[in-house]
N, C-alpha and C positions, 0 to 999 in steps of 0.2 A: 456809535450806537452800542449800548451795553449788551452783554450777552443775554441776560434775563429778558430784556425787552425784545430783542431780535427773536429769541426762542418763542415768546408769546405771539409775536406777529406771524411767525412761520406756522404755528399751530392754528391761529385764527384763519389764515388764508387756506390752510388745508381743509378746515371745516367748510369754508365757502366753496371750495372745489368739490368736496364730496356731496354737499347738500344741494348747491345751485349750479354745479358744473362750470365753474370758472376755470379758464385755461390760459396759458401764456401764448402770446404776449397779452397782458391785461390792457383793456381799453379804458383809459383814464380821461374823464371829461374835466377840463380845467375852466374855471371862471376867470374873469379879468382881474379880480381882486387878488387871487393867489399868485398870478403872474407878476403883478406889481410888487407884492410883498416878498417874492423870491428873487428879487433883482440881484442880491448879493450872493446867492448860492446857485449851485447847478441843480436845476429843478428835476431834470430827467434822472440824473444819478441819485438824487435823494429819494425819488419815487421807487427806483429799483432796489435801493437798500431797504426801504420800508416794506415794500410788498414782496421782497424775497424772490424776484423774478424779473423778466423783461417786460417792458411797458410800451404802450403805443399812445402817446399824448394826443389828445384831440381837443379842439376848440370850436364853439358854435359861431355862427355868423353874427348873432347879436352881441356876444362878448368881444368879437373882433371889432365891431363898430364902437363898443365902449372904449376900447384902447385908442381908437382914432379920435374920439371925442374927449379924452382925458385931458385935464389941465394941471400941470404943464404936460405937453405932448412929448412922449419918450420914443424916439425912433428906434432905439436899440431893442426895446421891449416889443415893438411892432414887428421888427425884422425877426426876432426870436419866435414870436407867435406864428409868423408865416411859415416857419419850418415844421410846425405841427400839422397834423391832418385836420382838414376843415370838415366839420360835421354840419350838414345842411339841415337847418331847422325850418326853412321855408318862411322865415319872417323878414326876409330882405325886402319884400315888397312894401312893408310898412314904412311910414315916414320916420318914425322914431323906433329904435330897437326896444325889445321887451327887456324887462329886468332878468337878472340871472335866475331868480326863483321861478318865474313864469316860463322862461325858455327851457331851462334844464328839466323842469317837472314834465313838460310836454315831450321832451326828447326821451327821457327815461321811461315814462309811462307808468301805469299802475302795477305792472309785474316785472319791470326791468328785463324785458325780453332779450335784449342784446347784451346783457351782463356788463353793464358799465360800472366803473368805480368813479365816484364823484369826489373831486378835490376842490374844496371851496372854503373861503374865509367868512362866508355869510352865515351867521348862526341860524337865521330863519330858514335858510335853504337846507341846512343839515337837519334841523328839526323836522322839516317836511319829508326829507328822504328817509328818516328813521321809521316812518309809518309804512314805507314800502318794503316788503320782505326781500332780502337778498341784495342789498345795496351797501357795499363797503364805503366808509367815509374817511377822508384824509383831510387834515388841516395843518397849519404851521403855527407853532407857539414859541416865540422867542428864537427864531431861526432853527427850531427843532421840528421835524415833521413827525406827526403822530397819527397812528391808525386807530380809529375808535373801535371799542369792542362791539361785538355783535348786538344789534338792537333786539328788543323784546319780540317784535314781529318776526324777525328772522329766527330767533330761538324757538318760537312756537312752531314754525314750519319744520325746523330740524327735529324737534322732539316728536312731532306727529309722524314724520317719516321713520324715525327709529322705532316707534311703537308699531307702526305698520309692518316693518321688517320683522320685528319680534313676533307679532301675531302670525305672519306668513310662515315663519319658521316653526311655530307650534302647530299650525295646520299641516305643514309637511310631515312633521313627526307623527301627528295623529293618523294621517293617511298611511304612513309607513307601518304603524301599529296595526291598522285595520287590514292592510295587505298581508301582514305576517299572520294575523288571526285567520284570514281566509285560507292561507297556505296550510296552517295547522289543521283546519277543518278538512281540507282536501286530503291531507295525509291520513287523517283518522278514517275518512271514508274509504281510502284505498286499503288500509289495514283491515277494516271490517269486510270489504269485498274479498280480500285474500283469505281471511279466516273462513268465510262461507264457502269459497271454492275448495279449500282444504277439507272441510267437513263433507262436502259432496263427494270428493274423490275417495275418502276413507269409507263412506257408506257404499259406494260402488264396488270397492275392493272387497268388502265383507260380503256383499250379495254375490259376487262372482267367485268367492272362495279364494281370492288371491292372497299372497303372503303380505302382511302389513309390515312396514319397517318398524323396528323397535323404537319406542319413544326414548328421547334423551332423558336421562335421570337428572333431576334437579339437585344441585349441590346443597347439602345441608348447611345451614348457617351455624357458625361456631368458630372456635380458634383454628387457624390454619396451621399446617405443618411448617417445618423450617424450610428455608430456601435451599434447594438442593445444591446450588452453586457455592453456598457458604459453608456447607457441611464438609468435614474432612473425609477424604476417601479412605476406605479400609485398605490395609496393606495386604498384598497377595502372599499366601503361604507358599514357601519354596518346598519342592519335593525333597524327601530325605536322600542324602548322598549314598550311592551304592557302595557296599562293603568291598574292600579290595581283596582279591584272592590270596590265600596263604602261599608263601614261597617255600618250596622244598626242593630237595635235590632231584626227585623224580620229575617234578613239574619243570625244573630247569632243563633236564635232559630232553624231556618230551614236550617242548614248548610248541604250542600250535603255531602254524604258519599263517600269519594274518594276511600275508600278501597273496595267498592262494585264492583263486576265484572258484566259487562253488555256485552250482545252479540248483534251484529248487526243481522237484520233479514236474510240477505243473506249470512252471514259468516258461515264458517264451525264450527262444535262443537269443543270447546276447544280454539277457537281464542279469544283473549282478546284485548280490546281497549287500546290504549296507552293513558296514563293520562298525561295531561299537567303538567309540572314541577311547573308552577306558581300557579295552582289550588291546588296542593298537599301542597305547602308551606302555602297558605292561610287557607286550612282546618286544618292543624296542629296548626296554631296560634289560630283559632276559638275554637278548642277543648280545648286548654289550658285555655282560659278565662272562668271564672265562670259565670254561668247563673244567671241572676237577677230574683228574685221572684216578681210577681205582687201582691200587697196587695189590697184587696177590701176595699172600704170605709165603715166606721161604719154605716152610714145612710142606706146604701143600704142593709146591713145585717139584720137590724131590720125590715124593710119593708118586706123583704122576709119572715121572720118568721111569721108576722101577716097574711100575705096572706096564708100561709100554714095552720094556725089555722082556718081561715074562711072556707077554703075548707074542713077541717075536720068536722066542725059543719054542 
């Protein structure tokens, strides 16, 4: 079987399954003529390839009697037909079996309640089954099994169901819209009730002389300011550096002792004053420098000795 034909058959059987609820294993009614024409092929395997699924072959009592009465009589075909499931048509009481057209039309019925698939080589039988909606038809043409396309009666039923589903979907949407409209009306009523209650409370506050909360100012429409996150932040101004004290010989001699601990008059005992970092650095530099000795002039030393001798005399 070619790929395009098998794909078409698969799609057709899916449509029968969706519209008429066909399920595997498919119940296939066989007439005596198709059993005789399929003597050279495997009938069950060909049906499974054509219908794209498992099948349950069935034969009526009338068609079984046709095989016994066939000339020449083929025992192999009779034994093969015995392996199929026997469908009771209740025509065995008659002296002569009914034709395949009459028997199968009574078994299928006007609505195909049991979802049968009819496999027949009789053109009149297939023409009659096309009038019944939901009956797939199979026949053999030159040792090739063919599944007929969906009949017009079946297509009408399928289109009617699709339209009904479409209308039901629209009705559901309309119902959803009406429910949404009702919800909006309820929300509007709640907002109106809230506004009335607010007006009542404000009127009561004015009558009692209570303080009313300030109303929120409405923002004026217009161009908005820049995004504060995208604006560059201003740099912080650093305080001016303190001037360093001038160095002199007197200041070097009388350098303040930064290590000494002083107490403020009003401070608690044990509280220490914080020492400025600049003064500490200057004191360390002054301590490292060597102190210069002052030399007295020679003239002054001699005059001082004479004065001491005079005082001693």
